[in-house]
N, C-alpha and C positions, 0 to 999 in steps of 0.2 A: 636249607637253601632255596627261599620261594622263588617261585615264579608270578609273571605279571600280570595283574587282573587286568581284564580289560582291552588287551594291547591288542592294536588293530594296525594295520600295514597301511601302504603309502596308497595316496588315491591316484586313480589313472590317469596315465603324463598327458598332461596340455602342455603342448610349446608353441609359443607364438614364432612366424617367420622370421622375427629379429631376433630371436632369443639366443645368448652366449656373445653377440656379435658385438666385436670392439673397435670403435669410428679410427679414422686414419690409414695409411697406404697399406699397413698390415696388421689392418684390423680382419683382414679373411683366412689368417692365420695363425692369430693371436692362441697363447695358450699348447702351440705348438714344440714339443722339445729342441731345443737345438737350435732356436729359431736365431737369435742374433750371431752364432757363430757361423752358420748359414751364409745368413747375408751380407757380411763381412768376406766369408770367401769369394761369393757371386761380386762383391764390387771388386777387389782385388783384379781378378779374369775381365772384368768387364774392363778394367783399367788399361791391362796388357793387351786388350782385342780393340781398346781404342791409339792405344799409342801405333800397335800396327796400323791401322785404317789412315791415320792419318800417312804413314811416310809413304805405305800404299799410293794414297790419294795424292800426296804433292810428286811422287818419283811418275806415276803416269803422267801425270801434268805437265810436269817439264818434261815430259823426254817426247810426248803428242807438242807442244812449243818446239821444241828441239827442229823437231820433224817437217815441221808446218815452217822452219826458217824463223820463227819469230823469238828465237833465243841462240846463243850459239853456244857450241859444245857439241861432242857424242851423246848418242842417246844411250848409250851403255851406263853411266854412270848412274842417272837418274831408275834406268831400270832396274837395276841393281838394289837401288834405295828402294825400290819398289819389291823387289820379290826378297828382302828383306822383311818389309815391311807384310805380306804374304806370308811366312812362316812366321814370324810376331803371332800375329793374329789369329792364324791357324792353330797353335802349340796353345793360344792362352784360351781359345773358347774351348779346346780337345781336353785342359787342363779343368775347364770352370765345369763342363758336362758331368765328368768325372765327379769333381766334388759336391755339385746339385744334387747325382743320382746315388750317391753313397747318403749324403744328409738327407737326403729323400727317404734312402730305408730306413734307417739308424731312429728319425723320426717314425716311421710309418710302423715300425717293428715294436717302439718302446709305447704309443698309445695301444697298440694292437694285442699288446701283450697285457695290460692292465686292465683294459676293456673284453678279453676274453675273463681274464681272470671272475673278473667281479659278475659279468652273466654267468658264467658255469657257479658259481657260489652264490650269487644272491638272488631270488626270483623277482624281488622289487624290481631292480635292473633289470630282469626281462621286460617287466611288465614297464616298465619306464620306457624304453624301446620298444612297445608295442606288440611284444608276440615273439618267440621264439624264432617265426619266421624272418621279420622284420630285422630284430635282431644277431641275426647272422649274416644277412644279405649288410647290416652298418658295421659289423665287425670285420668285412671282408672286400665286399665290392662298393659298399659308399665311403670305407676307410683307405679305399686306394687310390680313392681322388687326391689326397695327399698328394701323392709320387709326382705326378703331372703340374700340381701348385708348386710342389719347392724344385723342380725344375721346368719350369716354364713361369708360372707367376712370379716368384723371386728372382730369379736371374735377370728377368726385364725388370723388375722394379729397382734392383742393384743399378742396372747400364741405366734408369731412367735418370737414377741421383747422380750416375757417373756422368756420362757420355754427354748429356746435353750440356753440363756444364761447361768439361773441358773441348768440345765443339767448338762453344759461344768463344771462350779464350782461343782458340786456333783461327777461327776465323775473323777476331776483332783483330788480331797481329798483322793476318791476310787481307782483310780485306772489310772494310769496318760498315761499313754500309749492306754488304749480305749479312753480316753480323747482325746488324741493327733489325734489319726486313727479320731473320731468323727470330731475332729476340721477341719483337712483339706480336709475331706470329704462335708459338708454340704453346705460350699461355692456354689457347683457345682449348687445346687438344687436352685437359687435367679436366676443365671444366666442360665438355662434352663428356667426359668419360664417369664425369663422376654423374650425372643427370640421367646418362645411360645407364650406371649400378644403381641406382635409384628405382629407375624403371623393371630393370632385369631382377632385383630381388625378390621379391612375391615369388615371381616367373619360377625361379630356383628354387624357392623353398616348396611353391605346389607341384612344381615336377617329382620333387624328391618325395613329398609326400603319397604320390601317386605312387611313384617305385615302391614305400612301407609297405601300401595297398597291396598292390599289384601281389609281391613279397608275401604278404601274410595270407593272401586270398587262395595263392597258389600254394602255399602249405598244406592250409584247414582241406584244400580242394583235394592233393594227394591223400590226407590222412584218413579221408570218406569217401575215396574213391569204390572202393567195392559196396558202401550205400549207398550213394549214387547210382553205381550197376544196378545191383539188385533193385532198385527205384522205379528205375528206366530215367533217369534225369541228367546221363552224362550230357548226353547230346543238348541237354540247355544249359548246363554251367558251362559248356564251351562254349556258346555265346554271352554269359556272361563274365567269361575271362576278355571275349572279345573286343566289350564295351571297356573294360578297364584297362586294357591296352590301350586300344584306339583315344582315350579320355590319357593317357600318360604319352600319348603321341602325340596328340591336340597342347598339350603343357609345353613338353621340350617343346614342340615347333614354334609354338610363340614365346617362350625364352629365348630361342635360338636367332627367331628371326629378327628379335630387339637386338641380340648380341651384335647378331652377323651384320646387321644396320651401323650400328654403332662405329665397326671396322668402316663401314664405305664411308660413314662421315669423314670419322679419322683419316683413310684414305684421301678422299677429296680437300681437308685441310691443308695436308703434306703436300699434295700434289698441287695444289695452286697456291701454296709457300713458294716453292721448289718452283713453279715457275714463275712467279713472282721475281726472285732470285734472277734465274735464266734471261728474263727480258731485260733485269737491269745490268750486267754481267755484259749483257751482247750489245745494249745501245752504247753504255761506254767502251767495249771494246772499239763499234764502229767510228765514234768519233775520238781516238786515240788516246781515253783518259782512264784506261787498264790494260795491261799485259798481262797477253793467254793465258800463260802459267798460275797467274794466280785469278784468274777468272775461274780457269778448269779447276785448279784447286775447290776455289770456293762452289763451282758448283755439284764438283766428288762429297762434299764433307754437307754440304744443306739438307739432302735428303738422311743423311743417317742421322742427325740432331733431332727426326722425328722418330727414326726408327725406334727406338728404343720403345717410345709413349705409344705408337701403333703394337707393337709387341705387346706391351700391355695390357692395351684395352684388348687383344686378342686373346690374351692369357688372362684375362679378365672373369671370365666363367667359368674357367676350372679351378680359380680362385673361391668362387660363390659356392662351388660345389665343394671343396674340399671346408670351406668358412662351417657350410648349415655340417658337414659331416664330423666335422670336429667338436661342432656347437652339441651336436647330438650325443657326440663320444663323450663330452663332460659332462652333462646330462644325467648319462648312463650311472659314469661313476661317482655323481654325486648320490645314488640312491642312497638309500640306508643301507649300511652294513647286511651283512646278513648274520641274524642272531636266532634262537630258539624263541617260537615263546615262550615257552618252557624249561628252563636251563636246566641240564642234568650235573650228574657233579661224578668225579671220580677220585675220591678224600680216602674211599676205603681198600686196599687193592685189592682185599680176599673179594669185595662185593658187597652189596648191602639191597636190603628189598627196596625193589622198585614199588613207590607207592605216590597212587595219584587221589588225592582229594578234592571233593569238589569239583572236578574241570568239565569245561562249558563250552561250547566251541559253536559260534550264530556267523553263518554266510550272509554275507552284504545282498538284501533286496528279502530278509524272512525276518518274519519275529518270532519264531518257534525257533529254538536251537534244534543244528544237526546231531549232535553231541548232547543230552538233556545231563546234568551234574553227575558223576560220575566219582567212585569212589572205588578203589583198587589197591590192596596190595598183593609183589608175588615176593616169594621168598627166591633167594641164589639158588638157580637149578633145580626151580619148580617148573614145574608148564602146567598151565593154565590156559585153558577154551574157554572163549570169549562167542554167546552166543547171543540171540536176539534177532527179533523180523527184520525182514531188509526195512533200512532207512533210520533204525535205530543209532550209527554212529560207529559201528565197528570198525567201518575201516577211516574213519575220523580218529578215531582213536587209537590206531594202529601208527597215521599218520604224526600223531601229535609227539607219539613216542621215539618214533624215529625225526622227531627236527625238523617237519615236511608241511607242518601246518600252513595254510594260505596265508599269504601275509594279510590277504585284503582282510581274511574273517578275526571276527572279537573272541580271543580265547580269553578265559576266566579258570581259575583254581590255580591248586600247585601240582609239581610233577617233581621228584626227586627218584635219587638211585637208580639215572639213566647214566650208565659208565660212557663217559664224553672218548667218542672216537669207538665207541665198543661196539657196536649196535651191527648184527645181521637182518638182512628186512626184506623178506618177498613179498613184492605186492601182489596184488589183484589182477593186474595189466605190467607185468613187467615192457623196462624199454631199453635198448640194449644200442654199445656206441661202438663195439668191435665188428671188425669184418667177418672176423670169422669166430666160433663158440667157443675156440682154443682160445683166441685173441680176445675174446670178453672175457673169458674167466682170468688170463694172465691181468689184465690190465687190474680185475679185485681181487688175486694177488697183489698188488703192489699194495707201497704203504704213504700214505702223505706224511710229504715233510714234516719232520715233529713227533711226528708217533715212530715208537721204539721196535726196531726190527731184528729177530734173533737171527739168524742168516741170513746168505744171501740170496736177495730175488729171485734170481734168472734160473738156480738150481730147483730151490724148495719150493719157489714160485708155480714150474711146471711140476714138479711133485704132488705139490694141491688141486692142480689141476687135473692129469689124469687122473690124483684117486678120486675127487667130486665126480668127476663123469663117470665114474664107476658104480661109484654109490646110486645116483640118482638113476643109472641105466641107461646112461645117456653117450656111453663111449663112441658110439658110432657117426654121434654128431658134428664129432670133434672139426670137423677139417669143414661143415657144412657154414655157407653163408648165413648170418644172422635174416636178413630181407626176409629168407622163403621156408623160416620158423613156422610152422601153424601155434596157437596159441595154447596147445599142450606141450608141444615140444618149447617153449617159451617159459612156461610153469618150472619145466623141468630143470633146465638153465640157469633159470631164476633159484633156484632151491640149491644147484652145483654152485650160482656165488655165493652164496649167504656157508655152504659151507667151506668156501675157499677162506671165506671172513672169520673164519669160526679157527679155524686155523692159523688166523694172523694171529686171535687172542679175542674176538670178538666174546662177548658174555652174556650178550641179550639178542636172541632170536625173534624176530618179530615173521607170522606168514598170516597172508589174508586169502584166506581161500584156494589154499594149493595145492586140490585138485579138484577142482572147479569143471577142467576140462579135459581129465585125462579118465582113461576105463580103467575097469579094476584092478588090471595086474596093474598098469602104472600107479595108481593109489594105492596099491598094497605095499610096493615097492618105498616110496613118500611115510608111510608110514610106519616103514622099516625102520628107515633113516630116523622118522621121530624117536621110537623107542631108543635107539642105539644114544639118541642124544641126553634121556632121560640123568638127569641126576648132573650135568658135564656144561651145563648150559642154563639158563635163564631163558625158559619160552614161553611168549604170549601168540595163541593160537584162533584167528578166526577161522569157524568154518559153520556149515552146516548139515557137513557130514557127521550122522552121531556116532558112525564106526569111529572115524578120526578125534571124533572129540571124548569116546571113551579111554585115550588113552590116555589124555589127562589126569594127573592129579587130583583135581576139582575143576567146577564147571561155574565160570559166571554169566550169568544172562543181564544182558542191557534189557529197559525198560524198553516196549515199543516207541513208536514215536509217535508225541500229542498229536494226530490229523483228526478235525472231526468223518464220520464217517459218511460218504459220499451214493448215494443211490443208483443202482445200477440201471440201465436201459433197458426195457422189455426186451429190446431184439434189436441186432445193428444196421445200422441207414442203409439203404441200400439203394440211395442215389447215385450211381456208376457217375467218374470222371472220366475225363478223356485220357483214352494211351496214348503211348509217343515210343518213338522206336530209339533202342538204346545200343550203344558201341560196348560189348562187353568186355569183362575183364575176371579175372578169378587168380585168389592169393595161392602162388605158387605151392604146393604140400613137398615137394622135393626138391634134389639139386638142378638148377639150369642147364649150370654149363655151360656146351657150346651146341645143344641138343635142335636149337629150334633151325639149324640148318636142314634137316632133313625130315621137315612136317611135311606129309603127303597130304596135296591138293589145298595148299597155300595159299593164302595172294597177298599181296603186299598193302600196308596199312595207307600209303603215302608215295608219292612220287620221288620223292626228295626235296632239296634247296631250290625257291624256285626263285631268280633273280632276276629282277629289274631292268632287263636292258636297254629297252629305250632310256628309261632317267639317267642309268650308268654312258649312255650316249651322248644326252646333251651336257651332262655335267663334266665328260670329259672335255667335251664340245667346249664347252664354256672356259674348263679352266686353261685347256689351251690357249685361247684368245687371248681370255687377261694374262698366262705370261706372256705372248709373243707381244701384248700391249707392251707390259714392263720393257722387255729387251729392245724392244719400237721405242718407249720412252729415255731411255737409259742413251743408243744409238745416237736418235735424234738431236739430245739436246748435248749431245759432243760435239755433232755436226754444224748444229747452230754455234758456239761456242765458237769455234773455227775458224766457219766462214764469215761471223761477226769480225775477229779481227782483221780480216783482210779489209775491212772498211767498205764492203759492197754499199747499194743504195739499200734502205732499211725494209723497203718493198720486195729486194729479193729475198726477203727474210720471212716473211707474212707467213708463206706455205708452209714453212718448218715450224713457225711457234702456231700456228693452226693445230701442226700434224701431235706436237706434245702435248698441248692441249689435252686435242681428241686423245691420244693416246693414255694418259694422266687418267680422263672421265674414265675410257673404255675398261683399265686395269679394273678399277674400284669397281665397278656398275657388273661387270663378269665375274670376275671375283666372289660379289658378293651371290651373285645368280649360280656358279658352280657350286658354294656350299650350300644354300638352301635346296636343289635341285638333287645335289647327293645324301642331302641330312635325312630329308625328307624319305629319299628314298628309301634309304638304310632303316628311317623309323616302321615308314609300313611294310619292310620287308619283316621286321623283328616283331613287329603285334599281329601279323601273318602267322609266323611261323611258330608265336605262343601257343597260340589257339590248336593250328597243328599238328605240334607237340601232345598236346592236351588231349588233343581226339587219336593219336595213336598210341598213347600208354592207357587210353581208352579201351581203346580196340584191340590191342598186345593180347590182352588179358595174363596170361600164363609167364610170359617173356618181359613181361614189364616190372622195373624196379622201381616200387613206389615207395619206397621212404623219402619222406620228405625232405633230408637230403640232399640224396639223387636227384630227386624232382627240380629243387632248386637249383645245383647244378648245370642241369639244364634249362630250365622253362627262365630261370633268373641269370644264371654263368655263363652257358653258352651262348645262349641266345642275345644275351647282351657282349657278349663278345665279338660275333658274327655283326652287329650291328655297330660294333666303335671299329672294328678291325676294316670291315669293307668300305668305310669311308676313308681307310689311310693307306689301303694297301693298291686297291686297284684305278681308282682315277689319278691319283699320285704320282704312280710309275709309267702309266698312260700318257700324263703329260707333262711326264719330265724328257722322255722319250721323244716323240714328238713334238717340243719345241726344242728341243735341243738339235735334231736333226734341221730341222728347220732353220733354227738360226746359224748352221755352219753351212747351210745351202745358204741363206740367204749371204752370206758373207764371201760365198765364192762366189757369187756373179761379180762380187768391186774386186775383190784378192785371190784367186784361186789358190797361191802357195800360203800366203798368209791364214786364209781361212783353212787349208790343209793342218797346218802348224799350229793351230787351235783346235782343229778337229782331232788329232793323235794326241795333243797333249788333255783334251779332255776323254777321248775313248780310255787312256792310259788310265784316269783318272776314277774310271768308272769301273775300267777292271780291276783295279787295286781293292775300288770298298768291294766287290762280287766275293772274290779272292778273300780279302782279311772277314766278312762271311761268312764265305762257308768253312775258312778255316782256324778263327779261331773261335767264331758264336758256336758251331757244332751242337746244334737244336736246344741252345740256351734260351733264346726268348723262346719257343713252341715248348719247349720243357716247363718254364717260369709261368706262362698263359695257362698251361693243363695244369700247375700245382696253385693256379689263383683259385681256380674252379675248383680244383680239392679243399680245399680250403674252405668256399663257402660248402662244398657238401658234409668235410665235417664238423664244423663248428655245426650247422645245421643238426643234425644228426649227436651232439655232444648235448649241447642245450635241448635238443629233444630229451635225452634221457638224463639229464642234470638232477632232476628228482632222486634219482638212486644213487647216480655218484654221489651225491651231498648225501645220502640215507649212511653210506658205506663210509666217508669223509674222503672220498676221494677226489671232487668237483676238481680242485686248485692242484692236484698231481694234474688231470687229463687236462687240465686248461693248457699247463706247463707243455706236454703233451704236442699239443698244436703249436706252442710257441716252438717247439722245435723245428716242426716242417715251414711253419715261417720263415727258421733258418737258412733250412735247402732251397726256399726260395729265394731267400735272399743273395743266396749262395749262386743259382742261376742266373739272377737278375744281374748281379755283379756282371760275369761275363758279355751279359748281351749289354751292358752300359759300356761298357769299355769297346768293345765292337762299335756302338751305335756314336760313342762318341770320337772314337777313330774314323770311321763314315765319314762325317760332319767335318774332321780334318780335313778327309783327305777333300773334301769334295771346294771348300773353301780353299783350299791348296794349290786344287786343281782348275777351277777360275780365274785364281789370280796368275798361276801359269802360264795359262791359257792366254789369257791378255796379254802378256809380259811377251809368248811368242808369236802372238798375231802383229803386236806394234813394234817388234824386233825385227820382225819379216819386213815388212809394212815399209818401215824406216830404211830401211839395206837397199828394198826396190826403187825408193825414190818416191814413193805413191805421194797424190797429193796430203794435207794433213789433215782435211775431213777427213778420208776415207782411213787416215792410221788413226784418228777419235775413235772415230767407227766398231774398226776393227781392236782397238786398245779395251771398249770400253761395254762390246756387246757381251764378251763371254761371260764379264762381273755379274751383269745381271740374271744369270742362269744358276746362280747359287742359291735359288730359292728352290725353283722346281726340285736343283737335282737333290738339295735336302729330303722334298718329300721322296725322291728315291731311297735313302738311304732308309727313312722308317719304313718302309713298302715291303722293303728286304727284309728288315729284320721281322717284321709282322707277317712277310707271310705264310710263314708255317704253322702260327700260331693262328690265323684262318683257318687254313687246309685243313687243323687237328680237329678245331670246334665245325666246321661243316661235318668233317666224317664221322663225331661223335652225335651231332643232331640227325646227319644220315641213317645211321645205324637204327635210332629209333623210328624215323619217318617210313623205312622201308623194313622195318620189321613185317614177318611174314605172318599171318593169321590164317585161320579157318577159314576155308573157301566157301563162298556162296556158290548154289549151284547155279547154271547158266541160264536156266531159264523156271524161275522158283515157282512153286504155286501160290495161291491167294493163303493167307493165314484163314485156320478157322476161328469163326466166332459163334458162340462162345468155346472154350473149349471144356467139355463137359469126363473127356478120361484120358490118362497119361499112361502109355505101355513099353514096356522094354522086352524084348525076348531074344535072348542067348545073347544077350550083349557081353562084347568083350572091347574093352578101352584103355589109355593109357596114356599117361603123357607123352609130350616129343622125345624122340633121343630115346626113351626108359621102355622098360620089357613090359609087360600088359599089367595091369593093375585091377581090372577085375577080366571076369571069366567066364561065360556063358550064365551073365545072369536074365531072369524073368520076372519082373514082377510087373505090378500094375495099379494105378489108383484111381479112381472115380470121384467125381462130384454127391455129394449126400450118403456117401458110402465112407467108411472109414479112413482112416487116415493110413497111409504107407508110411512106417515106421521102419527106419535105418538104423539097424545097432551092428557093434563090430568093436573090435582093437583099434587101437592107433596102428596107422599105416595099412587099412584093411582096403582101405578105398571108398570111404564112405565122400570126403572132398571130390574122388573121382567122378563120382555116378550125380552130386550136386552140376559139378561142370559141363556134365555132357549134355542133363536137363538144362540148362541155361546155353546150353551150343557156344560152349567157350571150349569144350572139345567135342569131335567128331566121333564116330563108333571107330573102332576099327573093322569090326563084323557083327554081328547081327542087326537088329532094327532097333527103333526109338522112334515112336507115333506119337502126334498129337492130335486128338479126338479121329483116328484112323489115318491120319496123314504123314506118313513119312520127313522125320525133324528134317534129313538130310534134302529133302526137297523144297525146304523152305529156307529163307534166310535167318540169318543170328539174329537182326536187329527182329523178323516177324518173331521168332520164338521167343524174345526176350520185352516182347513188347503186351504178353499174353502171361508174364509169369513175375511174380514178387519174391524177394531171395531177405530174410532174415540173417546178415551172414555173422559171424561164430561172434567176431569181435565188432562189438555195437558201438561205433563208434557217435559219438555226441559231437556238433557243431558248435565252439566256441560262438554264442550267441544266445537266442532267448528259448525259450520251449517251445513258443509261436513258430521260428523259424526253423527248427528242427523238425516240425510236422508238417510246414507249409514245401520244405525240399520236399515232400511223395505224391507234389502233384504240379500238372503245369502252374506255370508262373499268374497268381490270380485266381485262381481254383478254390483254394480255399479261403479269400478273402470275402470281406462283411458276412454279416448276421448267418445264415448257412453255415459258411464254411466254421463259423468258427466253435455253432453247432456239433458239425462233423469231427474238430479236434478235440472239442471237451469229451465228446459220446467214445474216442477212438481211447484216450488218455482211462476211458473209466470203464471199458471192455480191457485193457491192460492193467490194472489196477491201480492208477495215480489218480483214479477222481480226491478221493479224501487228500493227496500232496496237494494236488491243484488249489482245493478249497482251504487249506490253511499259507496257501503263499499270500501275500497282500498284494503282489503284483500280478498274480494270476497266468495267465498266458506271458504275458511281457516280461519273467521272471527271467533272469540270466542265468543261465547254465556253468557258466567259466571254461577255461582253458580244456579241451576235453571232457566235459561235465563233470567238472571237480566237484561243482557244488552238491551235485548227486552222489547215490550211494551208487555200489556195485549193480546193483539187487534195479535201484531206481531207473540208470542208464540203459540195464536191458529191456525194462518193463516201457520205456519212451521209445527205444526202438523198437519195440513188438508194434506202439501203435501207429508208428511210423509204415509200417510193413500192412495194418490194417488200412491205411487211407491211400496206399498204392491203387487199391480195390482192382487185380488183379484175379482172372480164373484160375492162375494154379499158382500155389504160395511154397516156398521152399525153405523148412525152420532148419534154421542149423542151432544146437543146444539152445534152446530158448529158453530153458530153465535157468540157466547156469547163474551161477553167484546167488540163488533165491533161495528164501528158508524152505523151508517143506511146505508149510500152509500158504505159502505165496503162493510158491510154484504147481501146488496145487487146485491152489484159487483161479491163477493164471489157466492152465490150460485148458481147465472148464469154461473162462469165459472165450478161450482161444477157440474151443471147437463150436458155441455155441455163435459167435460173430463168423468163424468161415463154413458152416455147415452145409453153404451151396457151394462150396468150393472144391477143386481136386488141389491137397494139402500131400505133402512130402517131409516127415521129420524127422534128420537124423540129431540121434540123441543116447550118452551114456542113462539117462535118468528112467530107471525101471519107474516112476510113477507116472510118467507119461502114456504108456500105452492103457489102452481101453478095449474091452470086445467090441470085434466088428472090425478092429485094425490087421492091417497085412503087414505083418513083422515079416523084417529079409534081417536076418545075422549074415553077414560077411565076414568071411575067412581068409588070418592073412598072406597079405600074398606072398610070393617064395622070394622076394628084396624087402626090404625096410625102406618103404616111400609113406611119409606125413597124409595120414586121411582125412 
């Protein structure tokens, strides 16, 4: 079986703002599953609501006419008809909401399931979405826009297709002139809607792109947070995040301004049209040309003909969001299906030679291949060690064998004999997707659908997990949170995963530097595992360790990368760069649990959520005035019509006519002001929250969960929930309560008994809504919101670790697990939907019955017809604000939960700074600890009685010791991420406890053990080491080149056609592990700090390159204080101070 020579992956995404859109009313939802059936069901519900509306209007009109003496007969008969109409309207609306919500869930689930599977199994699909962060947001937060579209836009569209034609027919039979006036003005509404839609389309696209950029930026920032903290750039990135958030706010607000302005225009058109109908009806009543019942019926039905179009205009923004999300989902689904660049074979059940012939891999932007032509044959059961200089393509070779070659790379040659779904892979930088280590191994103990299973997964899979952890010496890690694992622990977990896959039948084991971060004892255990596997599986091992390579049956040496030599600088440039204060963070080396609560001498990172109270007051005031104007418009219109039926002089009606017009205009204008004020405040609060959450994550250090999925859930998911729900909970609830009390109070001035009857009915309706929410919802709405945020987190985690899952053939199964989580979310959503639909139905029923009760009491008391009209119509106008109360009740729990999760981040404790700090010493020429005792909060002492010192110009302070001995704890103390429990830590003789943490870190640069490379260019990765602009221009470029040369990358740089502007790929995939480590070293050199902390600087480097790097580092850092944590014997030199830490009483990662 031959591979595809010269295979190339897809080009980067390039989507226009209108891509995937279809024209026409259904354009925003084109391609959504089940759209036609959903539209039919919505139309049937609209027809039932319209029939109920006609009955209600006719019943009330005739009841008022009889009460005013303009018609004969008791009022009970028309009021009974009105009651039937109320019941029909409420029932049809309830069923319609249930059907719409069910259709929305089904469509969203089907599209999300397909999307997540494609994203998890195809790197090309992730690239089409813009990266793992935007892809996770698209599959969760963005795709959730389908729900509002199908529950608001589609029903509004169905009502637009049904209600106006039906009401025009009814009006034509009732009052032909009114029908004609409505028919003439009605077409103006869709014309304005089209114009506004064309105007806002690009704005909606820009706002969605801004969210994409924000998600990608957040995910990348969190992955590289240790790097940013170590270089002192975390605070500067907070400013960049704030700029992105502000840009997103401005774009969103600009789009909303136009969308809300369109609603204002549509409201004005409808108001003026209804006013025209009211005036003509009133004038004809004055002249005796029209019956009062007919005029009131026309007045009640005319605005309802415009209501669906107004609702459609208001829902258009939701439709645009859904259109963009659906279009992007289709773009991702259209990405090339996953297929390895070189196919495997499973023809021989006993196994066959793994044969590699002429394999080459060239990354975009490079003329020289990352992997020169390689020929390799591995017999079944053979253990082959692959060695070579850093950058020779060892990791690239394993990636091709594992089916994980970069889809954008050009791959040539052939590979045969790789067993299909039979690979066990230990990457250089493993990614986990399980919550705990045991969960991670259980996931990898499963089987992809279609792969044979020998026995029951649950029973034997658990046995495999226990056995694998025991073999790698990691049994104590079973319950550990995967996010707390050190790089060495991750390597042991990755090996345990591979053993599980071997027990599942994998026949080819691929290992990439499996002991790079392990101490001698752990490395010896790995060697024992490999020796035990000899002859049972085929093993391809990449290693720089001679002892591990000695286990191999034979060794294959890859040729060194063909890069021209680069001259080394005579000395490292010494021009100082500006220092900046930072917020500290540290990778937690031990399970955190609840230990944060007992941090002694801690402070809070932030004061919690800050609500914009003034903006809230303005929004509530405008909303109350708008709703009150709506009530006044309805009541005054009824009074005007009934008064006109008495044929008074026209001049006596002018005040009422002006009042109707003012109320109509005021309702539209105040509604626009309310929406703009509330949304602007929410967007500002969200932008501020994102920055504060980032700063809190950076400041918390040991307490912060910095996995990209968790960070996206907080910074994008929860902040987005607070932004969205704060507008939908607080103002609507306050407006509903205020305007309802005000309306009942105003009616009491006219007729206390009738107002009391209406008030009791409204109070009963609200009480029933609250009771239904408490009894039936049972936290379902807040659970659904929490699950939605969790889905964002879990999807991001899976996409980050998708490569490891694909190598083991588990990406599809894991995506199915996410679909199962979506089903649980849908179950919670169903309960919430039923409650919300019932609440809306109760509101419609309550306002209708309140109107009937008030009219009945008023008529029974013989009140004037004008008063009865006001009593009958005013309660009907309360349906809209009270519907907002239903939504507020449903969402308030979810808002409280989101606030609670954010508060937990914002108020988490951090090491306290002194009340009166001393000035930071400049420069720092020495560092010392004396009888130092330290440990992680809530845990035992890890370091006890440690005394050590290091001076600039002297030897390095080299810290050695097994895993768990406290090496990372020591570095955390030096960074002021932990305060000593006893003893002293001094900088230039000044006790560190008398300095602020930011001051300590301003003089310290830290090279973390896991050298993250940002998904950008070499230049951008180096520029992050200094304040913005400090490395710009020729001088800055010269410093970058010198740093790269000092780190051993001068030759690579000279071989790159684009030089410093060469992209390095997501996570630095276009670089080898050793090249990534050296690039990170160059960044640390550019930080130009007095104290440099090196954590495993030679990891993933071959011995000659490691020796050269240590030589160059010693030359470049000759005048600085250097502390180096390492397992590499080759780092030590004569004159160094070597501290050998002993393993503590408890096993904590060090």
